ZABA-416084 format. One line per 2 residues: number of its first residue (from 1); their letters; for each residue x, y, z of N, C-alpha, C. Coordinates in steps of 0.05 Angstrom, whole numbers, plus 5000, padded with zeros to 4 digits. Layout:
NUM = a = X:Y:Z:X:Y:Z:X:Y:Z; ...
% end
This chain:
1 = ms = 5183:5083:5353:5153:5084:5363:5134:5053:5372; 5134:5056:5399:5114:5031:5395:5075:5024:5400
3 = yq = 5069:5006:5378:5048:5006:5375:5025:4981:5387; 4996:4981:5395:4991:4968:5400:4980:4941:5389
5 = hv = 4974:4934:5352:4974:4922:5337:4981:4927:5313; 5005:4941:5315:5016:4954:5290:5048:4947:5302
7 = ev = 5065:4935:5287:5099:4928:5293:5106:4940:5269; 5128:4942:5264:5150:4958:5253:5181:4951:5261
9 = es = 5188:4942:5244:5214:4941:5242:5238:4949:5221; 5268:4943:5220:5281:4960:5188:5311:4940:5201
11 = se = 5311:4936:5167:5341:4923:5173:5345:4920:5141; 5378:4937:5140:5389:4934:5114:5367:4959:5098
13 = hi = 5359:4972:5101:5353:4991:5078:5312:4989:5076; 5311:4962:5087:5277:4954:5079:5274:4967:5119
15 = gt = 5243:4971:5112:5228:4974:5136:5201:4957:5124; 5197:4944:5143:5175:4923:5165:5147:4939:5179
17 = iw = 5122:4930:5165:5106:4933:5179:5081:4917:5191; 5081:4906:5202:5060:4897:5213:5043:4888:5212
19 = ln = 5016:4879:5217:4987:4886:5220:4985:4864:5248; 4986:4868:5269:4989:4854:5290:4969:4845:5317
21 = rp = 4948:4836:5295:4934:4818:5311:4917:4800:5305; 4932:4775:5310:4933:4748:5297:4904:4742:5302
23 = dk = 4901:4740:5329:4881:4718:5340:4851:4740:5328; 4853:4754:5318:4830:4774:5304:4838:4781:5277
25 = ln = 4850:4762:5259:4854:4754:5234:4867:4790:5224; 4879:4798:5244:4888:4833:5229:4860:4846:5222
27 = am = 4842:4841:5238:4814:4860:5238:4828:4891:5249; 4812:4911:5224:4832:4927:5233:4807:4948:5258
29 = se = 4824:4949:5275:4812:4963:5295:4826:4990:5303; 4810:5015:5323:4809:5032:5325:4840:5042:5315
31 = di = 4849:5029:5341:4880:5030:5346:4900:5028:5313; 4889:5004:5308:4903:5005:5281:4899:5034:5257
33 = we = 4876:5039:5254:4872:5058:5237:4881:5091:5248; 4889:5091:5272:4901:5107:5279:4938:5106:5279
35 = dl = 4948:5082:5283:4968:5081:5280:4991:5079:5257; 4977:5059:5239:4983:5061:5216:4997:5075:5204
37 = pk = 4984:5102:5199:4995:5131:5184:5029:5124:5202; 5016:5136:5222:5052:5141:5243:5065:5116:5243
39 = av = 5057:5097:5230:5088:5073:5225:5095:5078:5204; 5077:5088:5182:5089:5091:5153:5113:5123:5155
41 = ad = 5090:5136:5173:5108:5166:5172:5146:5165:5187; 5142:5144:5206:5159:5141:5222:5184:5127:5201
43 = ld = 5174:5106:5180:5197:5092:5168:5200:5115:5139; 5185:5124:5128:5182:5148:5106:5206:5169:5114
45 = nd = 5206:5177:5140:5222:5198:5155:5248:5184:5161; 5258:5168:5162:5273:5153:5159:5294:5145:5139
47 = ds = 5320:5160:5139:5342:5162:5118:5346:5137:5104; 5349:5118:5133:5371:5084:5130:5342:5066:5106
49 = vr = 5317:5071:5118:5297:5052:5094:5295:5070:5067; 5300:5058:5040:5289:5051:5031:5264:5046:5019
51 = vi = 5257:5026:5021:5234:5016:5017:5203:4999:5038; 5186:5001:5037:5173:4986:5058:5157:4967:5055
53 = vl = 5152:4945:5072:5138:4921:5063:5117:4914:5079; 5086:4921:5072:5053:4915:5095:5056:4892:5089
55 = ag = 5050:4875:5118:5042:4840:5115:5022:4839:5140; 5020:4822:5143:4999:4816:5171:5022:4792:5184
57 = rg = 5007:4789:5205:5019:4766:5220:4996:4746:5225; 4997:4719:5234:4981:4713:5228:4974:4679:5204
59 = ra = 4949:4677:5211:4937:4664:5185:4927:4684:5164; 4918:4712:5165:4923:4729:5148:4925:4740:5151
61 = fs = 4923:4766:5117:4930:4796:5123:4913:4807:5137; 4888:4804:5130:4864:4821:5144:4839:4826:5134
63 = vg = 4824:4823:5151:4791:4808:5142:4777:4840:5142; 4788:4860:5147:4780:4896:5145:4777:4898:5167
65 = id = 4754:4914:5170:4754:4934:5190:4743:4914:5208; 4748:4920:5239:4737:4910:5260:4700:4910:5263
67 = vg = 4686:4892:5264:4654:4899:5262:4644:4909:5280; 4658:4904:5308:4657:4928:5339:4662:4959:5330
69 = ll = 4684:4960:5312:4685:4991:5302:4663:5005:5288; 4656:4979:5262:4638:4987:5255:4615:4998:5256
71 = as = 4612:4972:5284:4578:4981:5292:4574:5004:5311; 4599:5008:5322:4604:5036:5339:4600:5062:5325
73 = ir = 4611:5064:5296:4600:5086:5290:4570:5093:5279; 4568:5123:5300:4527:5121:5301:4539:5144:5313
75 = ps = 4529:5169:5293:4522:5195:5293:4521:5209:5315; 4523:5224:5333:4513:5242:5356:4501:5263:5347
77 = gn = 4498:5277:5333:4486:5297:5325:4450:5292:5331; 4441:5326:5341:4408:5323:5335:4399:5331:5312
79 = sh = 4402:5340:5286:4400:5346:5257:4412:5321:5245; 4397:5319:5215:4410:5304:5194:4435:5322:5190
81 = aa = 4441:5343:5178:4465:5353:5169:4474:5354:5197; 4479:5355:5223:4496:5352:5235:4511:5317:5239
83 = ns = 4490:5309:5234:4501:5270:5230:4517:5271:5204; 4507:5278:5188:4513:5280:5156:4552:5279:5157
85 = ke = 4552:5308:5175:4578:5331:5176:4601:5301:5193; 4574:5288:5212:4599:5265:5224:4610:5252:5212
87 = vn = 4587:5230:5196:4595:5202:5187:4623:5216:5168; 4616:5252:5149:4631:5250:5134:4663:5257:5152
89 = at = 4656:5269:5161:4688:5266:5189:4693:5232:5183; 4693:5223:5186:4699:5193:5200:4709:5178:5174
91 = ik = 4693:5180:5155:4692:5165:5128:4723:5182:5126; 4729:5207:5122:4753:5219:5103:4775:5209:5122
93 = rl = 4775:5207:5147:4799:5200:5170:4797:5157:5170; 4784:5147:5156:4794:5127:5149:4810:5123:5123
95 = qg = 4794:5142:5095:4801:5142:5080:4830:5151:5076; 4846:5165:5105:4867:5179:5107:4889:5159:5106
97 = ti = 4876:5143:5124:4891:5112:5137:4896:5095:5105; 4872:5092:5097:4886:5079:5068:4915:5094:5057
99 = sc = 4898:5118:5062:4927:5134:5031:4949:5136:5038; 4950:5134:5064:4980:5144:5079:5003:5118:5056
101 = la = 4991:5100:5056:5004:5074:5029:5026:5095:4997; 5000:5106:4993:5008:5122:4961:5020:5153:4978
103 = ea = 5014:5157:4996:5035:5190:4995:5053:5188:5009; 5067:5172:5016:5085:5161:5020:5103:5152:5009
105 = nk = 5135:5165:5007:5150:5183:4995:5157:5148:4974; 5169:5136:4993:5188:5105:4984:5165:5091:4977
107 = pv = 5174:5068:4963:5156:5047:4950:5152:5033:4975; 5126:5027:4958:5113:5008:4984:5104:4975:4976
109 = ia = 5111:4953:4986:5106:4931:4984:5087:4921:4992; 5057:4910:4990:5036:4895:5003:5038:4859:4998
111 = av = 5046:4860:5008:5055:4818:5017:5028:4809:5034; 5015:4790:5015:4991:4786:5028:4989:4755:5027
113 = hg = 4979:4749:5043:4967:4713:5052:4936:4713:5072; 4924:4697:5064:4897:4687:5073:4885:4701:5057
115 = yc = 4869:4715:5081:4851:4734:5069:4853:4762:5075; 4834:4781:5047:4842:4808:5044:4823:4813:5042
117 = lg = 4812:4825:5062:4772:4834:5053:4772:4864:5060; 4756:4876:5043:4733:4895:5054:4766:4916:5053
119 = ag = 4762:4925:5082:4791:4950:5093:4808:4938:5075; 4822:4915:5077:4851:4905:5072:4851:4904:5042
121 = an = 4840:4899:5029:4832:4901:4989:4833:4926:4992; 4815:4946:5001:4823:4987:5010:4846:4987:5011
123 = li = 4861:4973:5029:4892:4983:5038:4908:4974:5014; 4914:4948:5010:4937:4943:4987:4925:4954:4961
125 = ss = 4905:4964:4952:4901:4979:4934:4928:5000:4928; 4928:5022:4958:4952:5040:4959:4978:5029:4949
127 = ad = 4986:5010:4954:5011:5003:4961:5013:5008:4923; 5040:5012:4919:5061:5011:4899:5057:4984:4880
129 = ir = 5057:4961:4897:5071:4935:4887:5050:4924:4914; 5037:4892:4892:5016:4881:4915:5031:4850:4903
131 = ia = 5038:4835:4919:5052:4801:4917:5028:4789:4931; 5030:4758:4934:5009:4747:4938:5014:4716:4952
133 = sa = 5009:4701:4966:5011:4675:4972:4988:4656:4954; 4987:4633:4944:4968:4620:4938:4939:4614:4943
135 = da = 4936:4623:4971:4918:4618:5000:4903:4652:4999; 4913:4665:4989:4908:4694:4986:4877:4697:4978
137 = vf = 4854:4709:4982:4832:4711:4982:4829:4742:4975; 4815:4751:4962:4811:4779:4956:4775:4782:4952
139 = si = 4770:4799:4965:4745:4815:4968:4733:4838:4977; 4717:4850:4959:4701:4882:4969:4675:4870:4989
141 = re = 4684:4867:5002:4664:4850:5026:4638:4871:5041; 4649:4895:5033:4633:4911:5041:4612:4907:5033
143 = tk = 4602:4907:5003:4568:4898:4986:4556:4890:4998; 4564:4856:5013:4556:4835:5027:4551:4850:5056
145 = mg = 4557:4878:5066:4561:4882:5095:4527:4900:5087; 4525:4912:5063:4504:4929:5064:4520:4955:5051
147 = lv = 4535:4956:5044:4557:4983:5046:4565:4989:5024; 4571:5009:5010:4588:5018:4979:4616:5024:4994
149 = ad = 4639:5005:4990:4663:5013:4995:4674:5034:4985; 4675:5058:5007:4682:5085:5006:4704:5096:5019
151 = ig = 4728:5080:5015:4760:5080:5043:4777:5085:5006; 4774:5076:4988:4794:5075:4968:4794:5061:4944
153 = al = 4782:5027:4953:4783:5011:4926:4777:5021:4906; 4742:5031:4906:4727:5044:4886:4748:5065:4869
155 = qr = 4761:5080:4879:4780:5097:4865:4804:5090:4855; 4811:5072:4866:4838:5056:4861:4844:5034:4838
157 = lp = 4823:5017:4843:4820:4989:4834:4815:5002:4809; 4803:5011:4793:4802:5016:4759:4823:5024:4748
159 = ai = 4844:5043:4760:4880:5040:4753:4897:5019:4749; 4877:4993:4769:4905:4968:4767:4887:4948:4757
161 = vg = 4874:4939:4754:4849:4914:4747:4826:4925:4726; 4826:4955:4720:4798:4959:4700:4778:4964:4705
163 = da = 4760:4979:4696:4732:4986:4710:4711:4958:4708; 4723:4946:4694:4707:4912:4688:4693:4899:4718
165 = vt = 4736:4891:4717:4742:4875:4749:4730:4895:4758; 4738:4911:4765:4727:4925:4797:4699:4925:4805
167 = ae = 4677:4934:4774:4658:4928:4780:4649:4903:4785; 4655:4885:4772:4652:4858:4783:4652:4851:4815
169 = ma = 4677:4857:4828:4687:4853:4853:4677:4875:4867; 4665:4886:4860:4645:4907:4878:4621:4899:4874
171 = lt = 4602:4897:4859:4580:4897:4858:4568:4868:4879; 4586:4844:4855:4586:4819:4873:4588:4817:4898
173 = gd = 4616:4821:4912:4621:4815:4943:4643:4804:4940; 4634:4789:4921:4652:4750:4924:4676:4750:4922
175 = dy = 4696:4719:4938:4714:4720:4935:4728:4719:4915; 4752:4722:4913:4772:4717:4895:4796:4708:4905
177 = ga = 4813:4686:4894:4839:4675:4896:4864:4689:4891; 4874:4680:4887:4906:4690:4886:4913:4684:4852
179 = dw = 4898:4656:4836:4909:4663:4814:4891:4672:4794; 4871:4683:4802:4854:4704:4795:4861:4728:4796
181 = al = 4873:4738:4817:4883:4764:4813:4906:4767:4807; 4926:4749:4801:4959:4745:4777:4942:4741:4757
183 = dr = 4917:4740:4741:4910:4744:4717:4898:4771:4710; 4885:4784:4732:4872:4809:4725:4901:4831:4741
185 = gl = 4922:4828:4747:4934:4848:4746:4933:4854:4778; 4918:4858:4796:4918:4860:4820:4951:4859:4835
187 = vs = 4954:4835:4831:4982:4827:4845:4995:4823:4811; 5025:4828:4825:5044:4819:4807:5059:4789:4803
189 = rv = 5056:4777:4835:5066:4750:4828:5048:4727:4854; 5052:4713:4854:5036:4685:4868:5060:4678:4880
191 = fd = 5062:4663:4910:5071:4644:4917:5065:4624:4935; 5084:4605:4932:5067:4577:4938:5055:4584:4976
193 = dq = 5067:4593:4992:5056:4599:5020:5071:4631:5022; 5069:4629:5049:5067:4648:5068:5105:4654:5073
195 = et = 5110:4632:5083:5136:4633:5086:5156:4648:5054; 5151:4631:5032:5163:4635:5008:5153:4672:5003
197 = lm = 5121:4676:5015:5124:4702:5003:5131:4720:5021; 5141:4713:5042:5160:4731:5055:5187:4734:5050
199 = ag = 5198:4715:5044:5221:4722:5025:5219:4731:5000; 5203:4724:4983:5200:4743:4952:5192:4776:4958
201 = ay = 5186:4770:4984:5177:4808:4989:5204:4817:5002; 5220:4800:5014:5236:4817:5021:5257:4822:4987
203 = dl = 5265:4797:4978:5286:4797:4952:5280:4822:4937; 5245:4828:4929:5249:4846:4914:5247:4872:4932
205 = an = 5237:4877:4964:5257:4897:4969:5275:4898:4959; 5294:4885:4969:5325:4892:4973:5333:4895:4939
207 = ri = 5325:4883:4915:5322:4899:4891:5318:4926:4879; 5301:4933:4900:5301:4959:4899:5320:4972:4915
209 = av = 5316:4970:4935:5335:4983:4955:5368:4978:4952; 5376:4965:4918:5401:4979:4920:5404:4992:4908
211 = ns = 5380:5007:4889:5386:5031:4872:5373:5059:4881; 5384:5083:4862:5385:5102:4882:5358:5100:4898
213 = pl = 5361:5117:4914:5324:5124:4929:5327:5153:4915; 5340:5167:4900:5327:5200:4888:5312:5182:4865
215 = vt = 5326:5164:4853:5305:5148:4822:5280:5138:4838; 5287:5110:4856:5259:5101:4871:5245:5121:4878
217 = qg = 5237:5136:4904:5225:5155:4893:5210:5171:4878; 5236:5178:4861:5224:5196:4841:5201:5185:4817
219 = ik = 5211:5155:4814:5192:5139:4796:5168:5147:4807; 5167:5134:4840:5143:5129:4853:5124:5160:4844
221 = ti = 5139:5185:4856:5125:5209:4841:5115:5214:4811; 5140:5203:4789:5128:5209:4765:5104:5188:4755
223 = lk = 5106:5161:4780:5077:5154:4761:5049:5162:4779; 5062:5170:4806:5034:5184:4808:5018:5210:4799
225 = an = 5039:5225:4786:5040:5248:4770:5023:5240:4741; 5020:5224:4737:5011:5217:4713:4979:5217:4706
227 = dg = 4972:5210:4740:4928:5222:4742:4932:5236:4736; 4908:5235:4711:4893:5264:4715:4901:5275:4689
229 = rt = 4931:5266:4673:4947:5284:4661:4947:5282:4638; 4944:5296:4615:4948:5287:4583:4973:5270:4575
231 = md = 4984:5256:4555:5011:5244:4550:5030:5278:4550; 5020:5295:4536:5040:5321:4533:5037:5335:4567
233 = qr = 5026:5331:4575:5031:5343:4609:5044:5322:4613; 5037:5301:4618:5056:5282:4639:5097:5278:4622
235 = ld = 5090:5282:4601:5130:5286:4592:5141:5314:4595; 5120:5334:4594:5124:5360:4616:5137:5355:4632
237 = ym = 5108:5344:4659:5124:5338:4680:5144:5321:4692; 5152:5304:4673:5182:5288:4670:5200:5303:4661
239 = aq = 5194:5315:4648:5229:5329:4636:5230:5357:4655; 5197:5374:4672:5222:5391:4696:5219:5376:4716
241 = wn = 5211:5355:4735:5232:5339:4751:5246:5325:4746; 5266:5322:4713:5281:5292:4723:5302:5336:4716
243 = ss = 5302:5350:4703:5318:5373:4702:5321:5385:4731; 5320:5381:4746:5317:5388:4779:5330:5367:4788
245 = hl = 5325:5347:4779:5339:5312:4799:5363:5297:4779; 5367:5302:4746:5386:5290:4737:5418:5284:4744
247 = ls = 5429:5313:4753:5450:5317:4754:5459:5312:4791; 5456:5292:4795:5452:5285:4824:5491:5262:4821
249 = sd = 5497:5261:4861:5511:5245:4854:5513:5220:4854; 5493:5208:4857:5483:5174:4854:5493:5179:4818
251 = ln = 5488:5197:4810:5484:5193:4778:5519:5180:4767; 5530:5205:4781:5561:5207:4792:5577:5181:4789
253 = ea = 5558:5174:4817:5563:5144:4830:5561:5121:4814; 5533:5114:4791:5541:5094:4779:5552:5100:4756
255 = ia = 5559:5121:4747:5576:5120:4718:5609:5112:4726; 5614:5118:4751:5647:5115:4761:5641:5081:4767
257 = af = 5621:5072:4781:5606:5054:4797:5623:5027:4765; 5611:5040:4738:5605:5025:4720:5639:5024:4706
259 = le = 5646:5041:4703:5675:5046:4692:5697:5033:4715; 5689:5026:4740:5711:5012:4750:5699:4990:4757
261 = kr = 5681:4983:4739:5669:4950:4739:5654:4945:4771; 5644:4951:4791:5635:4943:4808:5608:4957:4822
263 = dp = 5597:4947:4841:5574:4958:4849:5577:4980:4862; 5559:4996:4847:5552:5023:4864:5546:5023:4891
265 = ef = 5547:5051:4900:5543:5054:4927:5531:5080:4929; 5501:5075:4924:5479:5102:4925:5477:5108:4960
267 = kg = 5482:5135:4952:5472:5148:4987:5445:5169:4979; 5430:5172:4958:5410:5199:4955:5415:5217:4955
269 = e = 5438:5229:4944:5451:5258:4946:5457:5266:4913
% end
């Protein structure tokens, strides 16, 4: 499937989604908000794909929501209640686009270079792994635009960087660099430039993809299931999940490969 400002590629168990509006620094236009979940679903439903990489074409990952789109969000109702309902529906729709990375069954790596502002920062908070180039700049920019960030960053970032760091980012709306992000756990690795960033992203994706997709997708499921559960409940969920998935063909293949001193060939079965 082709999209206007989203580009999808796949090769050797790795699917790549590019934000492809480089002349606007990948500002997220209406079509991107609509097409990104479709692109993620396409790769998520492709059995040959085991890992998804999200990146941006051009000089930046994304400068956030397209200002023209933001300015066009004007309720058309004749009452306060009708207007509130319409705005709520718009917010929920945009939240759905941000959440598509977290809701995908497969691991998602966000590779960030240049600006990652506003909606861009919200978007990467939904990824499983975030890596960056040295020129990356992160900001909850909504604050400086007179808005409370409402599409996921304030809900997801506390689990990633903690409450205090989230509060600092959100209350100031300031720009923060790659080293700052690395020190606080927003990203797990920093590379010299965009070229080495993408090489690193694909190296990481390949190291994930050689493992059983049953296992990697199971790990993502388990990590998500930890939210809102006590330790005992987390362990109980883990036991229930593995009792259904432990005895797989991939486990037998791993044992056979070990005994035969060869690399395993996992099929996700």
